[in-house]
Legacy VTK file of the C-alpha trace (Angstrom):
# vtk DataFile Version 3.0
C-alpha trace
ASCII
DATASET POLYDATA
POINTS 533 float
-11.965 -19.153 10.347
-9.999 -22.367 9.702
-6.343 -23.381 9.997
-3.977 -24.371 7.218
-0.944 -26.331 8.467
2.058 -26.561 6.149
4.785 -29.154 6.718
8.039 -27.785 5.320
11.694 -28.411 6.208
10.672 -30.493 9.216
8.582 -27.673 10.700
4.859 -27.025 10.792
3.754 -23.534 9.771
0.187 -22.516 10.609
-1.972 -20.047 8.695
-5.508 -19.040 9.583
-7.781 -18.461 6.613
-11.386 -17.733 5.726
-12.865 -20.511 3.536
-13.532 -19.577 -0.068
-10.225 -19.117 -1.935
-8.130 -21.962 -3.331
-5.063 -23.151 -1.440
-2.924 -21.467 -4.093
-4.611 -18.119 -3.473
-4.368 -18.545 0.308
-0.621 -19.151 0.024
0.052 -16.490 -2.636
0.702 -13.526 -0.268
2.841 -15.674 2.069
6.336 -17.154 2.086
4.910 -20.611 1.299
3.871 -20.118 -2.297
3.480 -23.021 -4.687
5.057 -23.111 -8.129
2.627 -22.008 -10.828
2.542 -20.863 -14.438
-1.106 -20.605 -15.469
-2.721 -17.965 -13.220
-4.318 -20.726 -11.180
-6.670 -22.190 -13.786
-5.333 -25.745 -13.524
-3.567 -25.769 -16.899
0.082 -26.134 -15.905
-0.086 -28.802 -13.194
2.877 -27.326 -11.322
1.184 -26.394 -8.042
1.313 -29.881 -6.568
0.649 -30.422 -2.899
0.081 -33.543 -0.805
-2.829 -33.537 1.599
-1.848 -35.056 4.945
-5.179 -34.588 6.701
-8.449 -32.768 6.137
-11.352 -32.912 3.717
-10.587 -31.463 0.269
-13.452 -32.871 -1.784
-13.213 -34.864 -5.030
-10.499 -34.272 -7.631
-11.414 -31.904 -10.469
-11.042 -32.722 -14.147
-7.808 -30.706 -14.313
-6.370 -32.754 -11.451
-7.367 -35.996 -13.139
-5.534 -34.869 -16.277
-2.305 -33.913 -14.450
-2.181 -36.518 -11.678
-2.194 -40.300 -11.958
-4.741 -42.379 -10.021
-1.900 -43.552 -7.763
-0.869 -39.959 -7.028
-4.446 -39.008 -6.220
-4.715 -42.020 -3.895
-1.518 -40.864 -2.154
-3.115 -37.470 -1.437
-1.553 -35.406 -4.222
-3.668 -32.494 -5.481
-3.302 -29.204 -7.341
-3.330 -26.228 -4.983
-5.290 -24.069 -7.436
-8.106 -26.616 -7.604
-8.642 -27.245 -3.890
-10.893 -24.876 -1.929
-10.754 -26.073 1.679
-13.556 -25.381 4.124
-12.011 -26.620 7.365
-8.666 -27.345 9.045
-6.211 -28.998 6.693
-2.581 -30.200 6.757
-0.416 -30.447 3.660
3.043 -30.608 2.144
4.099 -28.474 -0.831
5.639 -30.759 -3.455
7.039 -27.964 -5.629
7.530 -24.799 -3.566
8.103 -21.593 -5.449
11.445 -19.850 -5.261
11.656 -17.163 -2.614
10.681 -13.735 -3.892
10.480 -10.235 -2.452
7.383 -9.619 -4.587
4.054 -10.995 -3.458
0.371 -10.501 -4.076
-1.185 -8.008 -1.691
-2.754 -9.511 1.460
-6.540 -9.694 1.088
-6.955 -7.464 4.152
-5.285 -4.549 2.371
-7.126 -4.600 -0.949
-10.625 -3.927 -2.125
-12.561 -6.562 -4.034
-11.169 -6.457 -7.601
-13.560 -5.135 -10.218
-13.533 -4.939 -13.991
-13.574 -1.472 -15.548
-14.780 -1.562 -19.114
-11.991 0.223 -21.020
-12.940 3.039 -23.358
-9.468 4.212 -24.342
-7.965 3.286 -27.680
-4.447 1.885 -28.033
-2.460 2.018 -31.246
-0.937 -1.455 -30.738
-4.159 -3.149 -29.618
-4.998 -4.480 -33.086
-1.678 -6.361 -33.255
-2.013 -8.118 -29.865
-4.642 -10.776 -29.222
-5.268 -9.783 -25.591
-3.397 -6.507 -24.981
-2.644 -5.575 -21.384
-1.658 -2.528 -19.377
0.188 -1.979 -16.108
-0.616 0.543 -13.379
2.257 1.323 -10.991
2.236 3.215 -7.693
5.724 4.230 -6.557
5.667 4.901 -2.837
8.586 5.934 -0.671
8.458 2.629 1.210
6.529 0.264 -1.058
6.160 -0.339 -4.761
2.779 -1.668 -5.955
1.634 -2.620 -9.429
-1.240 -4.374 -11.155
-1.717 -5.804 -14.654
-5.031 -5.350 -16.486
-6.588 -6.882 -19.572
-7.273 -3.918 -21.870
-10.133 -5.763 -23.566
-12.396 -6.343 -20.560
-10.660 -4.129 -17.975
-10.215 -6.953 -15.456
-7.228 -7.158 -13.133
-5.037 -10.178 -13.892
-2.425 -9.980 -11.140
-0.836 -7.620 -8.652
2.442 -7.416 -6.794
3.663 -5.472 -3.787
7.182 -5.140 -2.413
9.784 -2.878 -0.901
10.974 0.120 -2.861
14.610 -0.846 -3.649
15.698 2.776 -3.143
15.189 2.338 0.620
18.867 1.347 0.891
19.637 5.032 0.333
17.346 6.207 3.139
13.905 5.538 4.610
12.593 9.032 3.905
12.318 11.303 0.885
14.779 13.986 1.963
17.588 11.519 2.684
17.309 10.060 -0.821
17.142 13.485 -2.427
20.271 14.554 -0.550
22.006 11.348 -1.648
21.067 12.098 -5.258
22.772 15.503 -5.087
26.092 13.887 -4.164
26.881 12.670 -7.655
25.361 11.726 -10.986
26.353 8.139 -10.203
24.111 8.050 -7.120
21.292 9.712 -9.062
21.550 7.068 -11.763
21.766 4.268 -9.194
18.553 5.417 -7.492
16.765 5.382 -10.832
18.274 2.055 -11.890
17.220 0.278 -8.722
13.643 1.397 -9.090
13.465 0.460 -12.770
14.936 -2.965 -12.052
12.593 -3.403 -9.087
9.607 -2.900 -11.367
11.140 -5.397 -13.766
11.548 -7.962 -10.995
7.900 -7.582 -9.963
6.761 -8.047 -13.569
9.053 -11.050 -13.985
7.571 -12.604 -10.851
4.102 -12.272 -12.379
5.317 -13.636 -15.709
7.013 -16.694 -14.233
4.287 -17.540 -11.717
1.217 -16.752 -13.773
2.448 -17.958 -17.171
1.917 -14.410 -18.424
3.445 -13.152 -21.680
4.843 -9.705 -20.867
4.890 -8.819 -24.568
1.135 -8.380 -24.219
1.801 -5.225 -22.176
1.407 -2.208 -24.455
0.597 0.561 -21.969
2.202 1.489 -18.622
1.126 4.329 -16.325
3.101 5.350 -13.251
2.104 7.573 -10.328
4.010 8.501 -7.206
5.058 11.344 -4.967
7.079 14.010 -6.740
10.398 12.954 -5.227
10.023 9.329 -6.332
9.073 10.398 -9.854
11.974 12.860 -10.072
14.436 10.221 -8.890
13.017 7.717 -11.343
13.339 10.139 -14.243
16.747 11.451 -13.034
15.348 14.937 -13.477
15.058 18.049 -11.260
15.405 16.180 -7.962
17.745 18.862 -6.552
14.975 21.477 -6.860
12.910 19.557 -4.292
15.459 20.547 -1.644
14.625 24.216 -2.238
11.420 25.286 -0.388
10.836 28.196 -2.769
10.357 25.628 -5.550
7.741 23.494 -3.803
4.720 25.348 -5.179
5.943 25.148 -8.776
5.212 22.454 -11.335
7.904 19.830 -11.770
8.936 18.179 -14.999
9.405 14.477 -14.249
9.256 13.290 -17.852
12.100 10.802 -18.452
14.363 11.316 -21.433
14.161 7.770 -22.784
11.369 5.760 -21.140
11.208 3.475 -24.169
14.402 1.832 -22.928
12.561 0.716 -19.828
10.314 -1.497 -21.959
13.322 -3.612 -22.921
14.443 -3.917 -19.301
10.933 -4.950 -18.224
10.486 -7.402 -21.099
7.220 -5.816 -22.249
6.265 -4.914 -25.837
9.175 -2.864 -27.246
6.782 -0.171 -28.526
4.731 0.004 -25.329
3.662 3.429 -24.156
5.326 4.282 -20.813
3.887 7.413 -19.214
4.660 9.023 -15.862
1.537 10.884 -14.736
2.932 14.361 -13.901
2.815 15.544 -10.267
0.916 18.639 -9.247
3.692 20.457 -7.365
6.900 19.979 -5.424
5.622 17.650 -2.728
2.159 16.931 -4.119
2.576 14.013 -6.457
0.423 12.260 -9.002
-0.308 9.589 -6.386
-2.520 12.169 -4.643
-4.209 13.091 -7.913
-4.800 9.419 -8.696
-6.294 8.953 -5.242
-8.696 11.836 -5.820
-9.716 10.285 -9.131
-10.378 6.967 -7.387
-12.606 8.362 -4.608
-14.210 11.071 -6.783
-13.695 13.648 -4.052
-14.873 16.625 -6.099
-18.125 15.244 -7.524
-20.297 16.929 -4.866
-20.436 20.497 -3.586
-20.051 19.492 0.075
-16.734 19.849 1.965
-14.577 16.721 1.810
-11.068 15.880 3.027
-8.626 13.349 1.566
-5.584 12.106 3.519
-2.977 9.755 2.040
-0.897 8.680 5.031
2.704 7.773 4.374
6.289 8.882 4.790
5.215 11.934 2.795
1.579 12.542 3.796
-0.441 14.307 1.103
-3.707 16.065 1.937
-6.464 17.587 -0.171
-9.523 19.583 0.891
-12.450 20.182 -1.444
-14.558 23.123 -0.291
-17.149 22.721 -3.025
-15.405 24.978 -5.520
-11.643 24.902 -4.944
-9.323 21.980 -4.264
-6.764 22.974 -1.609
-3.745 20.662 -1.433
-0.606 20.332 0.647
1.889 17.769 1.901
3.414 17.087 5.298
6.725 15.397 6.031
5.340 12.935 8.542
8.331 10.627 8.620
8.227 6.836 8.576
5.955 6.177 11.582
2.789 5.430 9.580
4.741 2.682 7.821
6.535 1.598 11.045
10.018 2.225 9.722
12.495 3.264 12.407
10.674 1.436 15.206
12.361 -1.257 17.299
9.733 -3.854 16.404
8.110 -2.022 13.510
7.251 -3.934 10.334
5.358 -2.991 7.145
1.677 -3.826 6.796
2.248 -7.357 5.554
1.500 -10.884 6.697
2.267 -11.327 10.385
2.172 -7.615 11.221
0.113 -6.675 14.283
-2.479 -4.341 12.791
-5.057 -4.297 15.580
-4.775 -4.056 19.382
-7.923 -4.599 21.437
-8.517 -3.570 25.029
-12.134 -4.499 25.785
-13.692 -2.499 28.611
-10.337 -0.866 29.363
-8.920 -4.220 30.463
-5.252 -4.325 31.382
-4.670 -7.376 29.163
-4.657 -6.495 25.461
-5.500 -8.752 22.521
-3.563 -8.601 19.257
-4.568 -9.397 15.671
-2.089 -9.987 12.835
-2.515 -9.651 9.094
-3.605 -12.977 7.594
-3.568 -14.332 11.168
0.057 -15.372 10.735
2.599 -15.594 13.538
3.423 -12.091 14.766
6.531 -10.523 13.237
6.174 -7.006 14.633
3.783 -4.085 14.768
2.701 -1.884 11.849
1.417 1.694 11.911
-2.235 0.983 12.664
-1.231 -1.430 15.410
0.852 1.310 17.029
-2.102 3.713 16.871
-4.275 1.103 18.598
-1.623 0.317 21.198
-1.151 3.965 22.165
-4.921 4.438 22.349
-5.192 1.400 24.630
-2.338 2.607 26.829
-4.084 5.971 27.132
-7.441 4.338 27.941
-5.892 2.208 30.678
-3.988 5.116 32.206
-0.505 3.873 31.409
0.437 6.658 29.005
0.084 10.409 29.410
-1.130 12.852 26.768
2.471 13.969 26.201
3.583 10.404 25.443
5.249 9.449 28.741
4.639 6.214 30.625
2.886 6.985 33.896
5.004 4.503 35.882
8.224 6.254 34.833
9.457 3.373 32.649
11.057 3.879 29.258
9.369 1.008 27.428
6.164 -1.007 27.287
6.787 -4.732 26.991
4.241 -7.155 25.571
4.154 -10.678 24.185
2.195 -12.076 21.237
2.103 -15.862 20.820
5.407 -16.186 22.666
7.185 -13.393 20.779
8.395 -10.614 23.080
8.163 -7.049 21.781
8.531 -3.521 23.079
7.389 -0.001 22.281
9.664 2.740 23.601
9.564 6.519 23.861
11.281 6.910 20.499
8.585 4.844 18.793
5.871 6.944 20.428
7.663 10.145 19.499
7.811 9.081 15.842
4.046 8.677 15.738
3.451 11.917 17.643
5.523 13.841 15.104
3.796 12.143 12.171
0.331 12.960 13.507
1.400 16.518 14.397
2.596 17.113 10.829
-0.719 15.737 9.561
-2.568 17.962 12.023
-0.818 21.071 10.726
-1.738 20.158 7.159
-5.415 19.645 7.965
-5.606 22.847 10.034
-3.887 24.885 7.331
-6.225 23.697 4.579
-9.351 24.215 6.685
-8.155 27.689 7.654
-7.500 28.602 4.023
-10.949 27.380 2.993
-12.633 28.966 6.013
-14.026 25.643 7.254
-14.419 24.050 10.672
-13.826 20.326 11.204
-17.517 19.884 11.973
-18.389 21.047 8.446
-16.510 18.176 6.812
-19.061 15.786 5.360
-16.528 13.219 4.192
-12.992 12.213 5.156
-11.190 9.620 3.025
-8.121 7.998 4.623
-5.937 6.323 2.006
-2.856 4.122 1.840
-2.186 0.688 3.335
-2.229 2.473 6.696
-5.662 3.842 5.888
-7.105 0.453 4.980
-7.176 -1.123 8.449
-7.134 1.922 10.735
-9.432 1.831 13.771
-11.320 5.118 13.458
-12.283 5.413 17.134
-8.709 4.841 18.310
-7.328 7.268 15.722
-9.748 9.947 16.913
-9.018 9.267 20.583
-5.341 10.197 20.164
-6.050 13.127 17.831
-4.923 11.535 14.590
-8.276 12.217 12.903
-10.766 15.042 13.502
-13.632 14.270 15.863
-16.499 14.099 13.399
-19.180 11.420 13.107
-17.361 8.124 12.338
-19.784 7.314 9.527
-18.361 10.279 7.605
-14.906 8.672 7.588
-14.007 6.207 4.831
-11.009 3.844 4.873
-10.224 3.620 1.167
-6.896 1.737 0.946
-4.412 2.127 -1.898
-6.290 4.705 -3.931
-3.093 5.690 -5.746
-2.954 2.318 -7.506
-6.731 2.259 -7.965
-6.722 5.734 -9.493
-3.718 4.918 -11.670
-5.669 1.911 -12.953
-8.587 4.204 -13.800
-6.220 6.534 -15.658
-4.832 3.538 -17.544
-8.266 2.289 -18.581
-10.791 5.117 -18.659
-11.002 8.280 -20.715
-13.330 9.762 -18.066
-10.595 9.378 -15.431
-8.233 11.437 -17.551
-10.913 14.127 -17.878
-11.297 14.166 -14.086
-7.523 14.409 -13.743
-7.465 17.493 -15.958
-10.252 19.100 -13.926
-8.371 18.478 -10.678
-5.277 20.181 -12.039
-7.338 23.160 -13.159
-8.957 23.796 -9.761
-6.112 22.845 -7.386
-4.387 25.438 -5.189
-1.144 24.403 -3.441
-0.500 25.509 0.148
3.113 25.524 1.333
3.115 24.579 5.036
6.500 26.257 5.458
4.641 29.544 4.981
1.769 28.737 7.379
1.906 31.372 10.154
0.423 29.115 12.849
2.671 26.146 12.047
4.534 26.013 15.367
1.476 26.470 17.579
-0.616 23.879 15.734
2.280 21.424 15.561
2.891 21.590 19.313
-0.806 21.223 20.087
-1.116 18.277 17.705
1.688 16.409 19.477
-0.660 15.622 22.364
-2.217 12.147 22.378
-5.768 13.331 22.839
-8.830 14.003 20.724
-8.719 17.045 18.480
-11.661 19.405 18.185
LINES 1 534
533 0 1 2 3 4 5 6 7 8 9 10 11 12 13 14 15 16 17 18 19 20 21 22 23 24 25 26 27 28 29 30 31 32 33 34 35 36 37 38 39 40 41 42 43 44 45 46 47 48 49 50 51 52 53 54 55 56 57 58 59 60 61 62 63 64 65 66 67 68 69 70 71 72 73 74 75 76 77 78 79 80 81 82 83 84 85 86 87 88 89 90 91 92 93 94 95 96 97 98 99 100 101 102 103 104 105 106 107 108 109 110 111 112 113 114 115 116 117 118 119 120 121 122 123 124 125 126 127 128 129 130 131 132 133 134 135 136 137 138 139 140 141 142 143 144 145 146 147 148 149 150 151 152 153 154 155 156 157 158 159 160 161 162 163 164 165 166 167 168 169 170 171 172 173 174 175 176 177 178 179 180 181 182 183 184 185 186 187 188 189 190 191 192 193 194 195 196 197 198 199 200 201 202 203 204 205 206 207 208 209 210 211 212 213 214 215 216 217 218 219 220 221 222 223 224 225 226 227 228 229 230 231 232 233 234 235 236 237 238 239 240 241 242 243 244 245 246 247 248 249 250 251 252 253 254 255 256 257 258 259 260 261 262 263 264 265 266 267 268 269 270 271 272 273 274 275 276 277 278 279 280 281 282 283 284 285 286 287 288 289 290 291 292 293 294 295 296 297 298 299 300 301 302 303 304 305 306 307 308 309 310 311 312 313 314 315 316 317 318 319 320 321 322 323 324 325 326 327 328 329 330 331 332 333 334 335 336 337 338 339 340 341 342 343 344 345 346 347 348 349 350 351 352 353 354 355 356 357 358 359 360 361 362 363 364 365 366 367 368 369 370 371 372 373 374 375 376 377 378 379 380 381 382 383 384 385 386 387 388 389 390 391 392 393 394 395 396 397 398 399 400 401 402 403 404 405 406 407 408 409 410 411 412 413 414 415 416 417 418 419 420 421 422 423 424 425 426 427 428 429 430 431 432 433 434 435 436 437 438 439 440 441 442 443 444 445 446 447 448 449 450 451 452 453 454 455 456 457 458 459 460 461 462 463 464 465 466 467 468 469 470 471 472 473 474 475 476 477 478 479 480 481 482 483 484 485 486 487 488 489 490 491 492 493 494 495 496 497 498 499 500 501 502 503 504 505 506 507 508 509 510 511 512 513 514 515 516 517 518 519 520 521 522 523 524 525 526 527 528 529 530 531 532
């Protein structure tokens, strides 16, 4: 691990990084991005930086073409061409404009791969290098990625806040807002459509990407987000007797979105239909990504979020449900809660039950707050050291736990703990209900896939110690990240993925937790911060 020091506005900002990427790529997920318009291949010459100290190696041919000998002697370089291996200090000559849309932190994404496309596109013959976009609409975050439809390689990705959050952090609040008037319904849809456009524009302006190359767009999301986007049938989601039915989330005029987004005017824009009321196409896409149903052995899939979706494959039938976990997994509603982004505390370590904890932040940036996985770790550490009871009370009678990370003071209070307890209890009910329906014990599960940004950096042992995950052999548990976007990408590119999607729909059985007889008993038991059997 090395340190990158950035001099900006009279202040020094420090980033820890693992040698390998270019300076441009190191800065891309942060607030210190350089200006760029060529996807980092050294063609535009905009990403100028000045090296103050540190070894950066000889100038590349691209740098010699864009920078004069005098500029090179003065320390000027192109950020996309420099791959530092040790501590380095620099100034950014042409910083990028501030944007709410950034590339995903490396910690939260799998290594990008190319999927050789086998689907045919009617406009492909008219575009030299046609592209497609996969979009995952989450309650809290919006994620998208652009792919080359010729070789199937990912070109760029963006991640940002769902603009609808101004109308409420959770699904039900937004649905209730939408029922108030057609104006609010339209506004919820408009904000999301424009948010997608802003993310695409950020890619276009920073990567020098021609959006008219985009001829195919696929969108997945939970049912509520898709209904609000399409301005269709959202009121039905407030009626429990409708939750097990199929929902039509097909927009009336999606072709108009192409003009707003600046993509090819005849681009195909398709919302992948959800399975049921609160089981969206994000779950289906996740199942496509992890290939949950390819074997005959029991397997469980959990997509943790504001609306947690769960699927159990018993070898023949796919049992699915959803649980209203609330915002705890994404740290919304907490005093010092932040999303899983740069600077978020995602890991808390208490070696040998020591009283002094250690904290790790995403991208090793200065701590901004604590995200969902960090809270799981913290509660597990407090339990291990005897400072928190199984019912979520501090043993010394205090109302808060105070801690400091690199000089920043933070707290976790009873409300924060309660939010996580309720989220894990709702998840516990869902898992119990599916296992009961399939006639399975936890010990029979041969595979558990934990998805979402929360499920990318979760500490399995800590999650099991507080009862968030079943106590099975840790090697059977997979942390699979944003499978919704991955699966949506497969659906965009591969005919086989669409065949798998059809098979999932054919075998899926929806379980409504509101009709689960043991709901109250299991919920209360699952509130306890202790291992579940």
